[in-house]
All heavy atoms as an XYZ file, in Angstrom:
890
protein
N     -23.751     31.327      9.927
C     -22.821     30.403      9.312
C     -21.396     30.803      9.680
O     -21.010     31.943      9.499
C     -22.984     30.413      7.780
C     -22.057     29.465      7.053
C     -22.413     28.011      7.288
O     -23.556     27.697      7.679
N     -21.467     27.125      7.075
N     -20.660     29.855     10.198
C     -19.280     30.118     10.599
C     -18.375     30.051      9.385
O     -18.474     29.137      8.560
C     -18.831     29.088     11.651
C     -17.352     29.253     11.961
C     -19.669     29.231     12.918
N     -17.481     31.004      9.296
C     -16.452     30.980      8.254
C     -15.083     31.031      8.893
O     -14.856     31.812      9.821
C     -16.636     32.147      7.290
C     -17.864     32.020      6.401
C     -17.923     33.089      5.334
O     -17.444     34.194      5.537
N     -18.520     32.757      4.208
N     -14.199     30.186      8.407
C     -12.810     30.159      8.853
C     -11.929     30.496      7.660
O     -12.070     29.894      6.597
C     -12.452     28.779      9.401
C     -13.310     28.236     10.542
C     -12.898     26.806     10.883
C     -13.196     29.125     11.771
N     -11.032     31.436      7.836
C     -10.162     31.869      6.750
C      -8.712     31.737      7.193
O      -8.280     32.391      8.147
C     -10.453     33.310      6.331
C      -9.516     33.736      5.204
C     -11.912     33.455      5.897
N      -7.970     30.875      6.488
C      -6.560     30.681      6.801
C      -5.698     31.630      5.969
O      -6.063     32.011      4.855
C      -6.105     29.239      6.513
C      -6.867     28.160      7.249
C      -7.899     27.488      6.387
O      -8.388     28.139      5.442
O      -8.233     26.309      6.638
N      -4.541     31.943      6.511
C      -3.544     32.712      5.784
C      -2.173     32.387      6.356
O      -2.067     31.779      7.427
C      -3.828     34.213      5.895
O      -3.787     34.620      7.247
N      -1.136     32.805      5.616
C       0.219     32.655      6.113
C       1.030     31.548      5.477
O       2.215     31.395      5.785
N       0.414     30.780      4.586
C       1.170     29.728      3.922
C       2.144     30.301      2.905
O       2.154     31.502      2.634
N       2.979     29.413      2.356
C       3.927     29.861      1.351
C       5.049     28.861      1.169
O       4.977     27.724      1.636
N       6.079     29.324      0.476
C       7.263     28.513      0.209
C       8.371     28.914      1.178
O       8.666     30.116      1.318
C       7.723     28.729     -1.233
C       9.045     28.081     -1.653
C       8.950     26.562     -1.580
C       9.423     28.531     -3.059
N       8.965     27.927      1.815
C      10.033     28.201      2.782
C      11.102     27.121      2.652
O      10.799     25.977      2.282
C       9.455     28.260      4.215
C       8.880     26.926      4.636
C      10.490     28.759      5.207
N      12.321     27.479      2.946
C      13.421     26.522      2.886
C      13.417     25.630      4.130
O      12.919     26.030      5.190
C      14.756     27.245      2.773
C      14.945     27.973      1.461
C      16.342     28.550      1.327
O      17.065     28.706      2.305
N      16.734     28.849      0.096
N      13.974     24.433      4.009
C      14.080     23.572      5.203
C      14.776     24.307      6.341
O      15.774     25.010      6.133
C      14.918     22.395      4.698
C      14.614     22.325      3.238
C      14.461     23.767      2.800
N      14.214     24.128      7.538
C      14.733     24.819      8.708
C      14.092     26.166      8.958
O      14.303     26.768     10.018
N      13.302     26.637      8.012
C      12.666     27.938      8.147
C      11.397     27.896      8.989
O      11.034     26.853      9.547
N      10.744     29.052      9.068
C       9.556     29.198      9.902
C       8.422     29.857      9.127
O       8.667     30.652      8.200
C       9.866     30.058     11.136
O      10.850     29.462     11.941
N       7.223     29.528      9.514
C       6.018     30.194      9.025
C       5.023     30.279     10.178
O       5.049     29.432     11.080
C       5.364     29.410      7.879
C       5.982     29.462      6.478
C       5.256     28.503      5.552
C       5.952     30.878      5.925
N       4.161     31.282     10.110
C       3.068     31.362     11.066
C       1.751     31.412     10.310
O       1.510     32.340      9.533
C       3.178     32.579     11.983
C       2.130     32.544     13.107
C       2.324     33.627     14.138
N       1.695     34.870     13.748
C       1.237     35.774     14.628
N       1.323     35.538     15.918
N       0.705     36.898     14.178
N       0.925     30.410     10.547
C      -0.397     30.361      9.941
C      -1.414     31.023     10.870
O      -1.300     30.922     12.095
C      -0.822     28.920      9.675
C       0.122     28.061      8.839
C      -0.498     26.683      8.607
C       0.471     28.731      7.530
N      -2.381     31.682     10.264
C      -3.467     32.305     11.016
C      -4.803     31.768     10.533
O      -4.974     31.503      9.337
C      -3.443     33.826     10.837
O      -2.242     34.380     11.307
N      -5.727     31.626     11.451
C      -7.094     31.203     11.127
C      -8.041     32.188     11.785
O      -8.150     32.214     13.021
C      -7.358     29.798     11.626
S      -9.078     29.272     11.487
N      -8.699     32.994     10.970
C      -9.632     33.986     11.487
C     -11.053     33.467     11.368
O     -11.484     33.034     10.291
C      -9.484     35.290     10.702
O      -8.201     35.835     10.893
N     -11.782     33.524     12.482
C     -13.167     33.050     12.507
C     -14.121     34.232     12.361
O     -13.819     35.342     12.806
C     -13.442     32.308     13.806
N     -15.285     33.955     11.775
C     -16.255     35.023     11.534
C     -16.987     35.427     12.807
O     -17.619     36.468     12.838
C     -17.263     34.596     10.474
O     -17.923     33.402     10.872
N     -16.911     34.591     13.836
C     -17.558     34.926     15.091
C     -16.623     34.665     16.247
O     -15.432     34.375     16.054
N     -17.138     34.742     17.455
C     -16.313     34.537     18.626
C     -15.840     33.094     18.728
O     -16.632     32.164     18.622
C     -17.096     34.889     19.890
O     -16.362     34.521     21.044
N     -14.538     32.924     18.947
C     -14.006     31.568     19.083
C     -14.281     31.011     20.479
O     -14.045     29.836     20.731
C     -12.506     31.485     18.739
C     -11.675     32.333     19.697
C     -12.268     31.873     17.295
C     -10.176     32.179     19.477
N     -14.804     31.860     21.364
C     -15.194     31.369     22.685
C     -16.263     30.284     22.583
O     -16.357     29.431     23.453
C     -15.752     32.511     23.541
C     -14.702     33.272     24.297
C     -14.549     34.630     24.123
C     -13.871     32.631     25.202
C     -13.581     35.339     24.823
C     -12.899     33.324     25.909
C     -12.757     34.682     25.709
N     -17.057     30.359     21.504
C     -18.169     29.413     21.381
C     -17.720     28.018     20.959
O     -18.498     27.075     21.035
C     -19.191     29.946     20.371
O     -18.643     29.939     19.060
N     -16.466     27.891     20.534
C     -15.980     26.594     20.082
C     -15.364     25.812     21.234
O     -14.648     26.353     22.065
C     -14.949     26.758     18.972
C     -15.507     27.381     17.725
C     -15.037     28.588     17.266
C     -16.505     26.744     17.006
C     -15.551     29.163     16.111
C     -17.029     27.301     15.861
C     -16.549     28.524     15.421
N     -15.644     24.538     21.281
C     -15.054     23.680     22.300
C     -13.610     23.328     21.968
O     -12.799     23.076     22.863
C     -15.864     22.400     22.444
C     -17.282     22.676     22.870
O     -18.185     22.772     22.051
N     -17.491     22.854     24.167
N     -13.315     23.310     20.682
C     -11.950     22.995     20.259
C     -11.697     23.577     18.878
O     -12.617     23.667     18.051
C     -11.726     21.484     20.225
N     -10.460     23.969     18.660
C     -10.022     24.386     17.333
C      -8.705     23.711     17.033
O      -7.942     23.371     17.947
C      -9.880     25.903     17.247
C     -11.202     26.642     17.426
S     -11.103     28.397     17.052
C     -10.942     28.354     15.254
N      -8.456     23.488     15.768
C      -7.234     22.771     15.436
C      -6.759     23.032     14.034
O      -7.423     23.720     13.243
N      -5.589     22.526     13.766
C      -4.984     22.567     12.438
C      -4.781     21.132     11.961
O      -4.232     20.302     12.698
C      -3.644     23.290     12.468
C      -3.768     24.768     12.665
C      -3.701     25.455     13.836
C      -3.959     25.735     11.630
N      -3.858     26.797     13.597
C      -4.009     27.001     12.257
C      -4.086     25.671     10.249
C      -4.186     28.189     11.543
C      -4.250     26.846      9.539
C      -4.305     28.086     10.175
N      -5.224     20.891     10.747
C      -5.018     19.613     10.074
C      -4.180     19.889      8.825
O      -4.076     21.029      8.378
C      -6.351     18.991      9.653
C      -7.167     18.436     10.784
C      -7.776     19.266     11.708
C      -7.349     17.069     10.923
C      -8.539     18.747     12.754
C      -8.109     16.536     11.954
C      -8.706     17.394     12.866
N      -3.600     18.840      8.282
C      -2.897     18.990      7.010
C      -3.114     17.760      6.149
O      -3.373     16.667      6.653
C      -1.399     19.221      7.232
C      -0.637     18.035      7.818
C       0.811     18.425      8.121
N       1.567     17.311      8.683
C       2.803     17.437      9.159
N       3.420     18.623      9.147
N       3.416     16.380      9.640
N      -3.001     17.994      4.861
C      -3.157     16.900      3.911
C      -2.125     17.046      2.813
O      -2.120     18.049      2.082
C      -4.562     16.876      3.315
C      -4.841     15.657      2.460
C      -6.321     15.482      2.157
O      -7.114     16.415      2.271
N      -6.698     14.262      1.792
N      -1.259     16.052      2.721
C      -0.245     16.014      1.674
C      -0.801     15.216      0.490
O      -1.715     14.398      0.658
C       1.028     15.358      2.200
N      -0.265     15.432     -0.694
C      -0.762     14.710     -1.874
C      -0.716     13.206     -1.669
O       0.300     12.653     -1.245
C       0.197     15.157     -2.975
C       0.685     16.482     -2.542
C       0.788     16.404     -1.048
N      -1.830     12.538     -1.943
C      -1.886     11.092     -1.825
C      -2.007     10.559     -0.413
O      -1.972      9.345     -0.205
N      -2.146     11.461      0.554
C      -2.237     11.029      1.946
C      -3.543     11.500      2.570
O      -4.186     12.417      2.069
C      -1.052     11.565      2.748
C       0.285     10.977      2.327
C       1.380     11.401      3.275
C       2.712     10.769      2.902
N       3.798     11.158      3.861
N      -3.901     10.865      3.679
C      -5.100     11.269      4.392
C      -4.849     12.539      5.192
O      -3.713     12.839      5.570
C      -5.534     10.144      5.345
C      -6.100      8.918      4.640
C      -6.704      7.925      5.622
O      -6.255      7.814      6.760
N      -7.723      7.216      5.196
N      -5.930     13.267      5.426
C      -5.833     14.454      6.268
C      -5.509     14.005      7.689
O      -6.095     13.050      8.207
C      -7.146     15.226      6.232
C      -7.080     16.607      6.845
C      -8.350     17.389      6.597
N      -8.565     17.649      5.181
C      -9.500     18.470      4.716
N     -10.301     19.107      5.566
N      -9.651     18.642      3.416
N      -4.585     14.718      8.327
C      -4.168     14.340      9.673
C      -4.182     15.548     10.606
O      -3.949     16.685     10.178
C      -2.756     13.736      9.659
C      -1.671     14.666      9.177
C      -0.267     14.072      9.293
O      -0.130     12.942      9.809
O       0.688     14.746      8.866
N      -4.420     15.281     11.878
C      -4.401     16.333     12.877
C      -2.965     16.725     13.177
O      -2.117     15.866     13.424
C      -5.084     15.857     14.157
C      -5.049     16.822     15.336
C      -5.852     18.085     15.037
C      -5.574     16.152     16.599
N      -2.708     18.012     13.159
C      -1.379     18.535     13.474
C      -1.340     19.045     14.910
O      -0.446     18.711     15.685
C      -1.004     19.676     12.508
C       0.327     20.305     12.900
C      -0.961     19.168     11.074
N      -2.308     19.877     15.271
C      -2.346     20.455     16.608
C      -3.763     20.902     16.917
O      -4.517     21.251     16.014
C      -1.387     21.642     16.710
N      -4.094     20.893     18.201
C      -5.418     21.345     18.613
C      -5.323     22.095     19.932
O      -4.375     21.908     20.709
C      -6.379     20.167     18.748
O      -5.945     19.270     19.748
N      -6.317     22.952     20.151
C      -6.413     23.685     21.399
C      -7.866     23.655     21.829
O      -8.770     23.884     21.024
C      -5.882     25.131     21.239
C      -5.884     25.868     22.568
C      -6.656     25.905     20.173
C      -5.070     27.173     22.526
N      -8.097     23.303     23.102
C      -9.464     23.210     23.578
C      -9.760     24.378     24.519
O      -8.835     25.053     24.982
C      -9.732     21.869     24.289
C      -8.887     21.737     25.557
C      -9.483     20.716     23.344
C      -9.249     20.523     26.387
N     -11.033     24.607     24.752
C     -11.423     25.688     25.653
C     -10.760     25.449     27.006
O     -10.781     24.353     27.540
C     -12.943     25.730     25.798
O     -13.438     24.471     26.215
N     -10.130     26.459     27.513
C      -9.311     26.292     28.711
C      -7.839     26.356     28.394
O      -7.007     26.546     29.279
N      -7.516     26.162     27.100
C      -6.140     26.373     26.669
C      -5.266     25.146     26.538
O      -4.107     25.248     26.139
N      -5.799     23.979     26.861
C      -4.962     22.778     26.746
C      -4.696     22.483     25.276
O      -5.580     22.579     24.432
C      -5.646     21.584     27.387
C      -4.718     20.386     27.561
C      -5.372     19.324     28.415
N      -6.496     18.701     27.725
C      -7.314     17.818     28.311
N      -7.141     17.508     29.583
N      -8.297     17.297     27.620
N      -3.446     22.116     24.981
C      -3.029     21.866     23.600
C      -2.603     20.416     23.406
O      -2.233     19.712     24.352
C      -1.869     22.794     23.207
O      -0.772     22.575     24.117
C      -2.288     24.250     23.265
N      -2.652     20.011     22.143
C      -2.275     18.644     21.782
C      -1.580     18.701     20.431
O      -1.977     19.487     19.559
C      -3.513     17.761     21.694
C      -3.165     16.323     21.346
O      -2.401     15.678     22.041
N      -3.690     15.846     20.231
N      -0.535     17.877     20.265
C       0.244     17.907     19.026
C       0.487     16.500     18.495
O       0.629     15.542     19.267
C       1.611     18.569     19.264
C       1.532     20.008     19.696
C       1.523     20.354     21.040
C       1.454     21.029     18.744
C       1.434     21.669     21.435
C       1.373     22.351     19.133
C       1.365     22.661     20.481
O       1.277     23.971     20.870
N       0.578     16.412     17.184
C       1.030     15.169     16.573
C       2.497     14.962     16.939
O       3.265     15.934     17.075
C       0.876     15.244     15.059
N       2.891     13.717     17.092
C       4.275     13.428     17.475
C       5.272     14.024     16.495
O       6.364     14.458     16.878
C       4.482     11.912     17.571
C       3.808     11.294     18.786
O       3.470     12.053     19.720
O       3.628     10.068     18.789
N       4.892     14.068     15.225
C       5.811     14.527     14.187
C       6.134     16.015     14.273
O       7.101     16.474     13.666
C       5.243     14.205     12.807
O       3.986     14.828     12.623
N       5.326     16.772     15.017
C       5.556     18.225     15.090
C       5.859     18.715     16.501
O       6.143     19.897     16.694
C       4.351     19.006     14.522
C       4.005     18.524     13.117
C       3.151     18.933     15.440
N       5.833     17.830     17.471
C       6.108     18.231     18.848
C       7.485     18.868     18.961
O       8.464     18.369     18.425
C       6.022     17.022     19.779
C       4.609     16.619     20.145
C       4.601     15.422     21.092
C       3.173     15.011     21.420
N       3.128     13.800     22.270
N       7.524     19.989     19.659
C       8.778     20.696     19.834
C       9.105     21.660     18.710
O      10.037     22.461     18.826
N       8.363     21.586     17.604
C       8.610     22.484     16.464
C       7.432     23.421     16.208
O       7.637     24.561     15.794
C       8.879     21.659     15.203
C      10.084     20.744     15.294
C      10.409     20.110     13.934
N       9.327     19.247     13.445
C       8.720     19.419     12.276
N       9.068     20.416     11.472
N       7.753     18.577     11.891
N       6.220     22.942     16.409
C       5.012     23.731     16.141
C       4.359     24.143     17.453
O       4.387     23.395     18.444
C       4.004     22.913     15.335
C       4.390     22.612     13.912
C       5.678     22.845     13.433
C       3.468     22.085     13.029
C       6.032     22.562     12.129
C       3.791     21.796     11.722
C       5.086     22.029     11.279
N       3.726     25.307     17.430
C       2.997     25.791     18.597
C       1.661     26.362     18.150
O       1.620     27.240     17.278
C       3.781     26.869     19.338
O       5.063     26.360     19.729
C       3.026     27.318     20.584
N       0.577     25.884     18.758
C      -0.750     26.416     18.484
C      -1.119     27.383     19.603
O      -0.812     27.148     20.776
C      -1.803     25.288     18.349
C      -3.134     25.846     17.878
C      -1.942     24.504     19.644
C      -4.153     24.763     17.510
N      -1.751     28.482     19.226
C      -2.168     29.472     20.214
C      -3.411     30.185     19.695
O      -3.778     30.041     18.526
C      -1.054     30.473     20.486
O      -0.730     31.195     19.314
N      -4.050     30.939     20.576
C      -5.253     31.660     20.173
C      -5.241     33.064     20.740
O      -4.653     33.320     21.799
C      -6.499     30.919     20.636
O      -6.563     30.855     22.048
N      -5.871     33.959     20.002
C      -6.090     35.326     20.451
C      -7.600     35.528     20.429
O      -8.190     35.782     19.375
C      -5.380     36.308     19.522
C      -5.494     37.748     20.011
O      -6.471     38.082     20.723
O      -4.613     38.544     19.669
N      -8.223     35.380     21.597
C      -9.685     35.418     21.650
C     -10.235     36.786     21.249
O     -11.305     36.882     20.659
C     -10.161     35.032     23.044
C      -9.837     33.594     23.376
O      -9.784     32.742     22.498
N      -9.589     33.324     24.646
N      -9.497     37.835     21.553
C      -9.959     39.185     21.215
C     -10.041     39.375     19.705
O     -10.862     40.146     19.212
C      -9.039     40.220     21.839
N      -9.178     38.671     18.976
C      -9.156     38.790     17.516
C      -9.838     37.620     16.828
O      -9.833     37.532     15.603
C      -7.706     38.897     17.028
C      -6.989     40.150     17.501
C      -5.574     40.220     16.934
C      -4.866     41.489     17.387
N      -3.477     41.568     16.864
N     -10.400     36.706     17.630
C     -11.068     35.518     17.066
C     -10.159     34.782     16.089
O     -10.587     34.383     14.992
C     -12.379     35.916     16.380
C     -13.382     36.487     17.355
O     -13.474     36.041     18.487
N     -14.112     37.506     16.932
N      -8.918     34.602     16.492
C      -7.917     34.037     15.602
C      -7.121     32.955     16.319
O      -6.797     33.097     17.497
C      -6.960     35.124     15.089
O      -7.727     36.122     14.404
C      -5.932     34.552     14.123
N      -6.841     31.889     15.586
C      -5.964     30.828     16.070
C      -4.735     30.797     15.182
O      -4.835     30.975     13.962
C      -6.685     29.465     16.045
C      -5.744     28.337     16.430
C      -7.880     29.484     16.998
N      -3.585     30.579     15.802
C      -2.317     30.605     15.089
C      -1.639     29.244     15.161
O      -1.849     28.469     16.097
C      -1.376     31.650     15.686
C      -1.944     33.033     15.728
C      -2.521     33.539     16.886
C      -1.910     33.846     14.604
C      -3.041     34.816     16.932
C      -2.423     35.127     14.637
C      -2.993     35.612     15.796
N      -0.794     29.000     14.173
C       0.101     27.846     14.210
C       1.489     28.343     13.847
O       1.741     28.680     12.682
C      -0.342     26.743     13.254
C       0.495     25.461     13.322
C       0.267     24.756     14.673
C       0.143     24.502     12.169
N       2.348     28.434     14.845
C       3.741     28.812     14.614
C       4.519     27.565     14.277
O       4.541     26.612     15.065
C       4.319     29.486     15.859
C       5.778     29.879     15.722
C       6.010     30.970     14.702
O       5.265     31.953     14.660
N       7.026     30.807     13.877
N       5.140     27.562     13.117
C       5.869     26.394     12.647
C       7.344     26.755     12.494
O       7.689     27.609     11.672
C       5.293     25.914     11.307
C       3.796     25.650     11.340
S       3.152     24.929      9.827
C       3.413     26.283      8.689
N       8.171     26.122     13.290
C       9.616     26.316     13.241
C      10.305     25.027     12.821
O       9.726     23.946     12.920
C      10.133     26.766     14.609
C       9.536     28.066     15.071
O       9.223     28.957     14.275
N       9.365     28.192     16.381
N      11.529     25.141     12.367
C      12.275     23.948     11.979
C      11.560     23.134     10.922
O      11.539     21.898     10.992
N      11.012     23.810      9.924
C      10.207     23.115      8.924
C      11.040     22.128      8.115
O      12.221     22.364      7.818
C       9.529     24.122      8.006
C       8.289     24.788      8.645
C       7.933     26.074      7.929
C       7.117     23.826      8.645
N      10.394     21.015      7.775
C      11.023     19.943      7.023
C      10.247     19.709      5.726
O       9.046     20.024      5.666
C      11.007     18.648      7.845
C      11.651     18.759      9.208
C      11.483     17.461      9.988
C      12.104     17.568     11.373
N      11.945     16.296     12.144
N      10.876     19.140      4.718
C      10.143     18.859      3.471
C       8.879     18.024      3.705
O       7.874     18.231      3.006
C      11.174     18.095      2.638
C      12.495     18.631      3.096
C      12.316     18.852      4.585
N       8.912     17.142      4.675
C       7.732     16.306      4.951
C       6.577     17.082      5.594
O       5.490     16.536      5.769
C       8.095     15.105      5.828
C       8.864     15.450      7.083
C      10.365     15.274      6.907
O      10.900     15.693      5.848
O      11.011     14.743      7.841
N       6.802     18.346      5.925
C       5.720     19.201      6.419
C       4.921     19.807      5.270
O       3.900     20.464      5.512
C       6.274     20.326      7.294
C       6.908     19.816      8.576
O       6.335     18.901      9.202
O       7.978     20.352      8.952
N       5.388     19.604      4.047
C       4.683     20.146      2.882
C       3.288     19.541      2.785
O       3.116     18.326      2.787
C       5.478     19.834      1.598
O       6.731     20.531      1.645
C       4.699     20.261      0.368
N       2.291     20.419      2.727
C       0.890     19.978      2.694
C      -0.010     21.206      2.593
O       0.460     22.339      2.729
C       0.540     19.194      3.957
N      -1.286     20.944      2.369
C      -2.296     21.982      2.541
C      -2.743     21.920      3.999
O      -3.102     20.846      4.497
C      -3.492     21.785      1.598
C      -4.533     22.871      1.842
C      -3.034     21.807      0.145
N      -2.704     23.060      4.664
C      -3.066     23.133      6.075
C      -4.473     23.727      6.195
O      -4.775     24.772      5.611
C      -2.047     23.987      6.830
C      -0.760     23.239      7.090
C       0.106     22.936      6.045
C      -0.416     22.816      8.371
C       1.281     22.231      6.268
C       0.754     22.120      8.610
C       1.603     21.819      7.547
O       2.772     21.117      7.781
N      -5.289     23.049      6.993
C      -6.682     23.441      7.177
C      -6.962     23.767      8.638
O      -6.539     23.039      9.547
C      -7.618     22.313      6.758
C      -7.550     21.928      5.307
C      -6.677     20.938      4.868
C      -8.364     22.555      4.357
C      -6.612     20.572      3.538
C      -8.314     22.193      3.026
C      -7.435     21.199      2.618
O      -7.377     20.848      1.294
N      -7.726     24.816      8.824
C      -8.208     25.173     10.151
C      -9.534     24.457     10.392
O     -10.337     24.293      9.464
C      -8.384     26.690     10.231
S      -8.959     27.288     11.813
N      -9.766     24.085     11.624
C     -10.948     23.311     11.995
C     -11.503     23.844     13.303
O     -10.743     24.213     14.200
C     -10.539     21.844     12.137
C     -11.577     20.984     12.823
O     -11.687     20.992     14.048
N     -12.323     20.230     12.041
N     -12.828     23.893     13.404
C     -13.463     24.342     14.644
C     -14.632     23.426     14.976
O     -15.444     23.104     14.102
C     -13.945     25.782     14.501
N     -14.687     23.019     16.242
C     -15.712     22.080     16.689
C     -16.527     22.699     17.817
O     -15.979     23.319     18.731
C     -15.059     20.788     17.175
C     -16.016     19.829     17.816
C     -16.900     19.092     17.037
C     -16.074     19.675     19.191
C     -17.801     18.218     17.617
C     -16.961     18.801     19.783
C     -17.827     18.073     18.991
N     -17.851     22.488     17.736
C     -18.730     23.016     18.774
C     -19.769     21.953     19.112
O     -20.503     21.492     18.242
C     -19.396     24.302     18.280
C     -20.287     24.984     19.289
C     -20.538     26.430     18.892
N     -21.057     26.547     17.532
C     -20.970     27.669     16.814
N     -20.371     28.734     17.311
N     -21.489     27.714     15.597
N     -19.831     21.582     20.349
C     -20.794     20.584     20.809
C     -22.219     21.050     20.540
O     -22.544     22.226     20.747
C     -20.615     20.324     22.305
C     -19.446     19.440     22.722
C     -19.258     19.488     24.230
C     -19.660     18.011     22.245
N     -23.054     20.134     20.079
C     -24.447     20.450     19.859
C     -24.743     21.187     18.573
O     -25.913     21.475     18.276
N     -23.720     21.501     17.815
C     -23.885     22.214     16.544
C     -23.846     21.186     15.425
O     -22.790     20.622     15.133
C     -22.770     23.243     16.377
C     -22.929     24.086     15.123
O     -23.713     23.692     14.222
O     -22.264     25.133     15.026
N     -24.969     20.950     14.804
C     -25.039     19.900     13.789
C     -24.210     20.223     12.557
O     -23.904     19.334     11.770
C     -26.490     19.647     13.406
C     -27.288     18.938     14.490
C     -28.704     18.636     14.051
N     -29.484     19.850     13.886
C     -30.760     19.860     13.492
N     -31.371     18.731     13.200
N     -31.408     21.001     13.388
N     -23.856     21.465     12.359
C     -23.024     21.819     11.200
C     -21.529     21.736     11.520
O     -20.693     21.896     10.640
C     -23.381     23.220     10.719
C     -24.805     23.308     10.193
C     -25.115     24.666      9.588
O     -24.172     25.455      9.398
O     -26.292     24.923      9.294
N     -21.213     21.489     12.760
C     -19.820     21.366     13.192
C     -19.334     19.947     12.886
O     -20.109     18.999     12.953
C     -19.750     21.647     14.686
O     -18.506     21.316     15.229
N     -18.053     19.792     12.545
C     -16.994     20.789     12.569
C     -16.971     21.652     11.309
O     -17.459     21.254     10.265
C     -15.720     19.954     12.653
C     -16.072     18.698     11.915
C     -17.516     18.454     12.234
N     -16.390     22.821     11.472
C     -16.228     23.743     10.366
C     -14.790     23.668      9.861
O     -13.860     23.419     10.623
C     -16.545     25.173     10.814
C     -17.965     25.345     11.287
C     -18.298     25.245     12.639
C     -18.984     25.608     10.376
C     -19.603     25.394     13.068
C     -20.303     25.772     10.806
C     -20.596     25.660     12.146
O     -21.893     25.807     12.565
N     -14.656     23.940      8.562
C     -13.338     23.888      7.933
C     -13.067     25.157      7.146
O     -13.979     25.727      6.542
C     -13.249     22.700      6.970
C     -13.317     21.372      7.640
C     -14.427     20.622      7.862
C     -12.210     20.619      8.173
N     -14.088     19.441      8.513
C     -12.734     19.423      8.707
C     -10.837     20.851      8.247
C     -11.927     18.466      9.315
C     -10.036     19.894      8.850
C     -10.584     18.715      9.375
N     -11.811     25.561      7.137
C     -11.397     26.635      6.248
C     -11.086     26.076      4.877
O     -11.187     24.868      4.636
N     -10.662     26.965      3.990
C     -10.412     26.565      2.604
C      -9.019     25.978      2.416
O      -8.738     25.368      1.383
C     -10.604     27.768      1.661
C      -9.409     28.714      1.553
C      -9.200     29.575      2.791
O     -10.019     29.585      3.706
N      -8.090     30.304      2.821
N      -8.169     26.153      3.383
C      -6.817     25.596      3.322
C      -5.793     26.596      2.824
O      -6.108     27.504      2.055
N      -4.565     26.419      3.275
C      -3.448     27.236      2.809
C      -2.260     26.319      2.557
O      -1.957     25.432      3.355
C      -3.108     28.352      3.823
O      -2.097     29.205      3.278
C      -2.623     27.796      5.155
N      -1.595     26.538      1.420
C      -0.500     25.647      1.008
C       0.791     26.023      1.721
O       1.182     27.198      1.744
C      -0.295     25.740     -0.502
C       0.881     24.927     -1.039
C       0.624     23.428     -0.973
O      -0.442     22.953     -1.366
N       1.617     22.669     -0.495
N       1.445     25.020      2.271
C       2.782     25.175      2.843
C       3.716     24.256      2.071
O       3.477     23.048      1.990
C       2.801     24.826      4.342
C       4.237     24.792      4.867
C       1.971     25.827      5.131
N       4.763     24.828      1.497
C       5.740     24.055      0.741
C       7.116     24.293      1.335
O       7.556     25.449      1.444
C       5.734     24.445     -0.742
O       4.422     24.253     -1.286
C       6.726     23.591     -1.524
N       7.767     23.220      1.726
C       9.109     23.299      2.300
C      10.074     22.658      1.310
O      10.050     21.447      1.085
C       9.187     22.587      3.660
C      10.574     22.796      4.277
C       8.097     23.088      4.586
N      10.898     23.500      0.716
C      11.792     23.012     -0.328
C      12.968     23.960     -0.491
O      12.834     25.167     -0.293
C      11.033     22.894     -1.651
O      11.905     22.541     -2.710
N      14.103     23.395     -0.853
C      15.266     24.220     -1.140
C      15.337     24.541     -2.626
O      16.251     25.253     -3.065
C      16.539     23.511     -0.685
O      16.630     22.228     -1.270
């Protein structure tokens, strides 16, 4: 059973930075794609950024140029560096992992709260 554990959320002022981490219980090499989603109160969960095997990345328009997704395969960890945070970035951020042919995929972490407020 795959487990994803997020960390790094918190309260930050507008313009500040946070780095989220997602640690997987097994090798992330086995995943075809990993990503970060977020869900704000009263809104649907949305994709923020993703990284596929081979390293290609994809970002939501709202975070392009401010957020960076990366992975450390040796540590089985995916990161989301968030710079220039805005109040509208406030949400619960979830890590996601997808593996072709795995009927239990995609996997989700428990979420970490990010609050951007002065």
